C-alpha positions as CSV (number, residue, x, y, z in Angstrom):
1,M,0.0,0.0,0.0
2,E,2.9,2.4,0.7
3,S,3.9,4.3,-2.4
4,L,7.7,3.9,-1.8
5,E,7.8,0.3,-0.6
6,N,7.8,-1.8,-3.8
7,E,10.7,-4.2,-3.2
8,H,10.5,-5.9,-6.6
9,P,10.0,-4.5,-10.1
10,L,6.4,-4.5,-11.4
11,S,5.3,-6.3,-14.5
12,Y,2.3,-3.9,-14.9
13,P,1.5,-0.4,-13.7
14,R,-0.3,0.3,-10.4
15,L,-2.4,3.2,-9.2
16,L,-2.7,3.6,-5.4
17,L,-4.5,5.8,-3.0
18,N,-2.3,5.8,0.2
19,E,-4.0,6.8,3.4
20,Y,-2.5,7.0,6.9
21,F,-4.1,8.4,10.1
22,G,-2.9,8.7,13.7
23,K,0.8,8.3,14.2
24,N,3.4,9.4,11.7
25,V,4.6,6.6,9.4
26,E,8.3,6.1,9.0
27,G,10.7,3.5,7.5
28,E,13.0,2.7,4.7
29,A,12.3,1.3,1.2
30,M,13.9,0.3,-2.0
31,V,12.1,2.1,-4.9
32,S,12.3,-0.5,-7.7
33,D,10.0,1.3,-10.2
34,H,9.5,5.0,-11.2
35,I,6.8,6.6,-9.1
36,F,4.7,9.7,-9.8
37,S,2.9,10.9,-6.7
38,Y,0.6,13.8,-5.6
39,I,0.1,14.7,-1.9
40,I,-3.5,15.3,-1.0
41,S,-2.9,16.0,2.7
42,G,-0.2,15.8,5.2
43,S,3.6,16.2,4.5
44,H,6.4,13.9,3.5
45,E,10.1,13.9,4.3
46,V,12.4,11.6,2.2
47,W,16.1,10.9,2.5
48,I,18.2,9.6,-0.4
49,G,21.7,9.1,0.7
50,E,22.4,12.0,3.0
51,K,20.1,14.5,1.1
52,K,16.7,15.3,2.6
53,Y,13.6,16.3,0.5
54,S,10.5,17.8,2.1
55,F,7.1,17.9,0.5
56,K,3.7,19.2,1.5
57,A,0.1,18.9,0.4
58,G,-0.4,20.0,-3.2
59,D,3.0,18.8,-4.3
60,Y,3.6,16.7,-7.4
61,R,6.7,14.5,-7.3
62,F,8.6,12.1,-9.4
63,F,10.9,9.3,-7.9
64,K,13.4,7.5,-10.1
65,R,13.6,3.7,-9.9
66,N,16.5,1.8,-8.2
67,Q,17.0,4.1,-5.2
68,L,17.3,3.4,-1.5
69,T,15.1,5.8,0.6
70,K,14.2,6.6,4.2
71,F,10.9,8.4,4.8
72,V,8.6,10.0,7.3
73,K,5.0,10.6,6.4
74,H,3.4,13.2,8.7
75,T,-0.2,12.6,9.3
76,E,-1.0,16.0,11.0
77,S,-4.6,16.8,11.5
78,E,-6.1,15.4,8.3
79,G,-3.9,12.3,8.0
80,F,-1.5,11.6,5.2
81,R,-3.1,10.9,1.8
82,S,-1.5,10.7,-1.6
83,I,-2.0,9.3,-5.1
84,A,0.8,7.2,-6.4
85,F,1.3,5.9,-9.9
86,H,3.9,3.1,-10.2
87,I,5.3,2.9,-13.7
88,D,6.5,-0.5,-14.9
89,Q,9.3,-1.1,-17.4
90,A,7.2,-3.1,-19.8
91,T,4.8,-0.2,-20.4
92,L,7.7,2.2,-20.8
93,K,9.3,0.0,-23.4
94,E,6.0,-0.1,-25.3
95,I,5.8,3.7,-25.3
96,S,9.5,4.0,-26.3
97,A,8.9,1.7,-29.4
98,E,5.6,3.3,-30.3
99,Y,6.8,7.0,-30.1
100,D,10.5,6.4,-30.8
101,L,11.5,7.9,-27.4
102,Q,15.1,7.0,-26.7
103,V,18.0,8.4,-24.6
104,Q,21.7,7.9,-24.5
105,G,24.0,7.3,-21.6
106,H,23.4,7.0,-17.8
107,Y,21.4,9.6,-16.0
108,R,23.5,11.1,-13.2
109,G,21.3,13.8,-11.8
110,E,19.1,13.7,-8.7
111,G,16.5,11.0,-8.5
112,V,13.7,13.1,-7.1
113,K,11.9,15.9,-8.9
114,L,9.4,18.4,-7.6
115,L,7.0,19.1,-10.5
116,S,4.9,22.1,-11.5
117,G,1.2,21.3,-11.1
118,K,0.2,23.7,-13.8
119,G,-1.4,22.7,-17.1
120,F,-1.7,19.1,-18.2
121,L,-0.3,17.5,-15.0
122,K,-3.0,18.9,-12.8
123,S,-5.7,18.0,-15.3
124,F,-4.4,14.5,-15.5
125,V,-4.5,14.0,-11.7
126,D,-8.1,15.3,-11.7
127,T,-9.1,12.5,-14.1
128,L,-7.8,9.9,-11.7
129,Q,-10.5,10.4,-9.0
130,P,-13.0,7.8,-10.5
131,Y,-10.2,5.1,-10.5
132,L,-9.0,5.5,-6.9
133,G,-9.7,2.6,-4.6
134,N,-10.9,0.5,-7.5
135,G,-9.1,-2.8,-6.9
136,N,-10.6,-4.2,-10.1
137,L,-9.4,-1.5,-12.5
138,D,-8.9,-3.0,-16.0
139,N,-5.2,-3.5,-16.8
140,G,-5.8,-2.2,-20.4
141,L,-7.4,1.0,-19.1
142,L,-4.6,1.4,-16.5
143,R,-2.0,1.1,-19.2
144,L,-3.7,3.8,-21.3
145,K,-3.6,6.2,-18.3
146,T,0.0,5.3,-17.6
147,K,0.9,6.1,-21.2
148,E,-0.9,9.4,-20.9
149,L,1.1,10.2,-17.7
150,V,4.4,9.2,-19.2
151,L,4.0,11.3,-22.3
152,I,3.1,14.4,-20.1
153,L,6.1,13.8,-17.9
154,A,8.5,13.3,-20.8
155,E,7.3,16.5,-22.5
156,S,7.5,18.6,-19.4
157,D,11.0,17.8,-18.3
158,P,14.0,16.4,-20.3
159,E,15.6,15.0,-17.1
160,I,12.5,12.9,-16.3
161,K,12.4,11.8,-19.9
162,H,15.9,10.5,-19.5
163,M,15.1,8.7,-16.3
164,L,12.0,7.1,-17.8
165,F,13.6,5.8,-21.0
166,E,16.9,4.6,-19.7
167,F,16.4,0.9,-19.6
168,S,19.9,-0.3,-18.7
169,D,20.9,-1.3,-15.2
170,P,22.7,1.3,-13.0
171,G,26.1,2.2,-14.4
172,K,29.3,1.7,-12.3
173,L,29.2,4.4,-9.6
174,D,31.9,5.8,-7.3
175,L,31.8,3.1,-4.7
176,E,33.3,5.2,-1.8
177,A,30.8,8.0,-2.3
178,F,27.8,5.7,-2.6
179,M,28.6,3.7,0.5
180,N,29.4,6.7,2.6
181,G,26.0,8.0,1.7
182,H,24.0,4.8,2.1
183,Y,25.6,2.8,4.9
184,R,22.7,3.3,7.2
185,Y,20.3,1.3,4.9
186,N,19.6,-2.2,6.0
187,V,19.7,-4.0,2.7
188,P,21.5,-7.1,1.4
189,L,25.0,-6.8,-0.1
190,E,23.5,-7.9,-3.4
191,R,21.4,-4.7,-3.5
192,F,24.4,-2.5,-2.8
193,A,26.2,-4.3,-5.6
194,F,23.4,-3.8,-8.1
195,L,22.9,-0.1,-7.3
196,T,26.6,0.6,-7.7
197,G,26.7,-1.2,-11.1
198,R,28.6,-4.3,-10.1
199,S,28.1,-8.1,-9.7
200,L,28.3,-9.3,-6.1
201,S,31.8,-10.7,-6.6
202,G,32.9,-7.5,-8.4
203,F,31.4,-5.4,-5.5
204,K,33.3,-7.4,-2.9
205,R,36.5,-7.2,-4.9
206,D,36.4,-3.5,-5.4
207,F,35.3,-2.9,-1.8
208,A,38.3,-4.8,-0.4
209,K,40.7,-2.8,-2.6
210,L,39.1,0.5,-1.5
211,F,38.5,-0.1,2.2
212,N,40.8,-3.1,3.0
213,V,38.0,-4.8,4.9
214,T,34.9,-6.8,4.0
215,P,31.6,-4.9,3.3
216,S,29.8,-6.5,6.2
217,R,32.5,-5.6,8.7
218,W,32.8,-2.0,7.3
219,L,29.0,-1.5,7.5
220,V,28.9,-2.5,11.2
221,Q,31.9,-0.3,12.0
222,K,30.5,2.8,10.3
223,R,27.2,2.4,12.0
224,L,28.7,1.8,15.4
225,I,31.0,4.9,15.1
226,E,28.0,7.0,14.3
227,A,26.0,5.4,17.1
228,R,28.7,6.2,19.7
229,Y,28.8,9.9,18.5
230,L,25.0,10.2,18.8
231,I,24.9,8.6,22.2
232,E,27.9,10.3,23.8
233,Q,27.8,13.7,22.0
234,Q,24.2,14.2,21.1
235,F,22.8,12.4,24.1
236,R,20.4,10.3,22.0
237,R,18.9,7.1,23.5
238,P,20.0,3.8,21.9
239,T,16.3,2.9,21.3
240,Q,15.9,6.1,19.3
241,I,18.8,5.4,16.8
242,Y,19.4,1.7,16.3
243,L,16.8,1.3,13.5
244,D,17.9,4.5,11.7
245,L,21.5,3.1,11.7
246,G,20.5,-0.1,10.0
247,F,20.5,-2.6,12.9
248,V,17.8,-5.2,12.8
249,N,16.9,-5.1,16.5
250,M,18.1,-3.7,19.8
251,S,19.7,-6.8,21.0
252,H,21.9,-7.1,17.9
253,F,22.8,-3.4,18.3
254,S,23.7,-3.8,22.0
255,Y,25.8,-6.9,21.4
256,A,27.8,-5.2,18.6
257,Y,28.2,-2.0,20.5
258,K,29.5,-3.7,23.6
259,K,31.9,-5.9,21.6
260,A,33.3,-2.8,19.8
261,F,33.6,-0.4,22.8
262,G,33.6,-2.6,25.8
263,K,30.4,-1.2,27.3
264,A,26.7,-1.2,26.7
265,P,25.3,1.6,24.6
266,S,23.3,2.9,27.5
267,H,26.4,3.2,29.6
268,K,27.2,6.8,30.8
């Protein structure tokens, strides 16, 4: 149901109405497909690497596929509500062939765009109201609406056009920069390898050359160093930080912290 939590690529587009009431919703997610989203109410904070993006009601956004994210959805007084269009690769390839829309090279810009709600985009969102909450929406009709959206987005912004019609896997990235920006994310090494444009064996080999340690050990060390700073210098409670730093549970965090520093994380 969450618009940023599709762990596996889709084989068909999806249109979702996301609704949350009560407590704020937070977590981390792998964005596997492009997502167009409109916030109806509430606000939304998203972190990609070390960069934070803040959005409010009335904002139109585009999220590039193959990104690791952390997020907080603020429900506020009216709850958090948004429309999310997940755009699958199969439909994009159909559009590319039908309209001869192609791009060259890897896109290296930011993977999040705040869009203008003027003109065709606002009119398009207005047409979605009859489809929201319809779990039996015909796939053929949904593909037609997806094509309409994609053509509007491609026409409105050349960077989004590049993101939409780049069908190759991520190119080889600067491993040091990527890992220093994403070490807090609790994802398998296979995912880190893919997102940096490497096979798992190539990732481990390049990592060892660069850091002179295994990826798993480096990740734990980086997270523990930050944890120690947050606890001793920022006076944060261990229970407030362990999930944000990529630890699975509190017991795992406490064990690793004590092993590294000789004392429990709550020790003063």
